[in-house]
C-alpha positions in Angstrom: 144.5 29.6 178.8 144.7 31.0 182.4 145.6 34.6 183.0 149.3 35.2 183.0 150.9 37.5 185.7 153.3 40.2 184.8 156.1 38.5 186.9 155.7 35.3 184.9 155.8 37.2 181.6 159.1 38.8 182.6 160.8 35.4 182.7 162.9 34.0 179.8 161.7 31.1 177.7 164.1 28.7 179.3 163.0 29.8 182.8 159.4 29.4 181.8 160.0 25.9 180.4 161.7 24.8 183.6 158.6 26.0 185.6 156.1 24.6 183.1 157.7 21.1 183.3 156.4 21.0 186.9 152.9 21.1 185.3 152.6 24.9 185.9 150.0 26.0 183.4 150.6 29.7 184.2 154.2 29.4 183.0 153.2 27.4 179.9 150.5 30.0 179.2 153.1 32.7 179.2 155.2 30.8 176.7 152.2 30.3 174.3 151.1 33.9 174.7 154.6 35.0 173.7 154.7 32.8 170.5 151.1 32.3 169.6 151.0 34.9 166.8 153.9 33.4 164.8 152.4 29.9 165.3 149.2 31.0 163.8 151.0 32.8 161.0 152.9 29.7 160.1 149.9 27.4 160.2 147.9 29.9 158.1 150.6 29.9 155.5 150.5 26.1 155.3 146.7 25.5 155.7 145.6 28.6 153.7 142.7 29.1 156.1 143.2 31.1 159.3 140.3 29.5 161.2 141.6 26.1 160.5 145.1 27.2 161.3 144.0 28.4 164.8 142.4 24.9 165.4 145.7 23.3 164.4 147.7 25.5 166.7 145.4 24.6 169.6 146.1 20.9 169.0 149.8 21.6 168.7 149.9 23.6 172.0 148.2 20.7 173.8 150.7 18.3 172.3 153.6 20.5 173.3 152.4 20.7 176.9 152.0 16.9 177.0 155.5 16.3 175.6 157.3 19.2 177.2 159.8 16.8 178.8 161.0 16.0 175.2 162.2 19.5 174.7 166.0 19.4 175.4 166.9 23.0 174.9 169.2 22.5 171.9 167.1 24.9 169.9 164.9 27.9 170.9 161.6 26.9 172.4 159.8 28.8 169.7 161.6 26.7 167.0 160.6 23.5 168.8 157.0 24.7 169.1 156.8 25.8 165.4 158.0 22.3 164.3 155.2 20.8 166.2 152.7 23.2 164.6 154.2 22.4 161.1 153.9 18.7 161.8 150.3 19.0 162.9 149.5 21.0 159.7 151.1 18.4 157.5 149.4 15.6 159.3 146.0 17.2 158.8 146.7 17.8 155.1 147.6 14.1 154.7 144.5 13.1 156.6 142.3 15.2 154.3 143.8 13.6 151.2 142.8 10.2 152.6 139.2 11.3 153.4 136.4 10.3 151.1 134.1 12.9 149.7 130.5 12.7 150.8 128.0 13.4 148.0 124.4 14.3 148.3 122.6 12.6 145.5 119.0 12.6 144.5 118.4 9.1 145.8 119.2 10.1 149.3 116.0 12.1 149.6 117.7 15.1 151.2 117.2 17.4 148.2 113.5 16.6 147.8 112.4 19.7 149.7 114.7 22.0 147.6 118.3 23.1 147.6 120.4 22.9 150.7 121.2 26.5 151.9 124.1 27.1 154.3 123.9 30.4 156.3 126.9 32.7 156.4 128.6 33.0 159.7 130.1 36.4 159.0 128.3 39.7 159.6 129.5 40.8 156.1 130.2 37.8 153.9 131.3 40.0 151.0 134.0 41.7 153.2 135.2 38.4 154.6 135.4 36.8 151.2 137.7 39.6 149.9 139.8 39.4 153.0 140.3 35.7 152.5 141.1 36.3 148.8 143.9 38.7 149.9 145.3 36.2 152.4 145.3 33.5 149.6 147.0 36.0 147.3 149.8 36.6 149.8 150.3 32.9 150.5 150.4 32.1 146.8 152.9 34.8 146.0 155.1 33.7 149.0 155.2 30.2 147.6 156.2 31.5 144.2 159.2 33.4 145.5 162.4 31.6 144.6 163.5 29.3 147.5 166.7 31.2 148.1 164.6 34.3 149.1 161.5 32.4 150.4 163.4 30.6 153.1 164.8 33.7 154.7 161.3 35.3 154.6 159.7 32.4 156.3 162.3 32.1 159.0 162.4 35.9 159.9 158.9 37.1 159.2 156.7 34.0 159.8 158.7 32.1 162.4 160.0 35.4 163.8 163.5 34.0 164.4 166.3 36.5 165.3 168.3 37.4 162.3 171.4 35.7 163.8 169.4 32.5 164.1 168.2 32.9 160.5 171.8 33.2 159.3 172.8 30.1 161.3 169.9 28.1 159.8 170.8 29.1 156.3 174.6 28.8 156.8 175.4 32.3 155.9 176.7 35.4 157.6 174.3 37.9 159.4 175.0 40.7 156.8 174.2 38.2 154.0 171.0 37.2 155.8 169.9 40.8 156.2 170.6 41.5 152.5 168.7 38.4 151.4 165.8 39.4 153.6 165.6 42.9 152.0 165.6 41.3 148.6 162.9 38.8 149.6 160.6 41.5 151.0 161.1 43.7 148.0 160.3 40.7 145.8 157.1 40.0 147.7 156.1 43.7 147.7 156.6 43.9 143.9 154.5 40.8 143.4 151.7 42.1 145.5 151.7 45.6 143.8 150.8 43.9 140.5 147.4 43.1 142.1 147.0 45.8 144.7 148.6 48.9 143.3 150.6 51.4 145.4 147.6 52.5 147.4 146.5 49.1 148.4 143.4 47.1 147.3 140.0 48.6 148.2 136.9 46.6 148.1 133.7 48.0 146.6 130.9 49.3 148.7 129.1 46.5 150.4 125.5 45.8 149.9 125.2 44.3 153.4 123.9 47.0 155.7 124.7 45.4 159.0 128.4 46.1 158.6 129.7 48.8 156.3 132.6 47.7 154.1 135.9 49.2 155.0 139.2 49.3 153.1 141.3 46.2 153.1 145.0 46.8 152.4 147.3 44.1 151.0 150.0 44.3 153.6 151.3 40.8 154.6 153.3 42.0 157.6 155.0 45.1 159.0 158.3 45.9 157.1 161.1 46.7 159.4 163.3 49.7 158.6 
């Protein structure tokens, strides 16, 4: 993504879209920079793997740029982009279900020299495993929240829609949306506290000397006051 100037960042989404439609990558880069985090958050919630989610978002971004002329402006650009991200995630999940598994059997000759060992990519595999466990925990508990509360949580805290847009999507008033959001966050916090405790979850001391273990707190996102 090319470097985005401050003047370009100051433009609204609709202004950036108009400029980006003229194949201006700088304007489109400003749009993606503005909404990238919530795209990755949504993809991570669906894919349950952040690295895979980032790859999906990259594909969705490329598709959005290629089909920018299809954006009519009826909804917020971020909503349109998030729908593309969601569709890319669901498409990949369907593709995975159709894929055949590859098995390494004794007849292949691959295992004759001994077991296959895969090196860890992380500097501290123990730390990364626990971080992934916490992400999985949050995603699982979000899915277990009753739909009435889960939907407002996804729209506001994952898709980062304005509370008025959330209310419109749900067909309720803004005060009702705010009240439901507070209940949803409290519900999720209560579920996580069953596993994490009031002080957060702390991993045990790592045996990997290259990267000392550090505390990992079970905080899914910043809670607005």
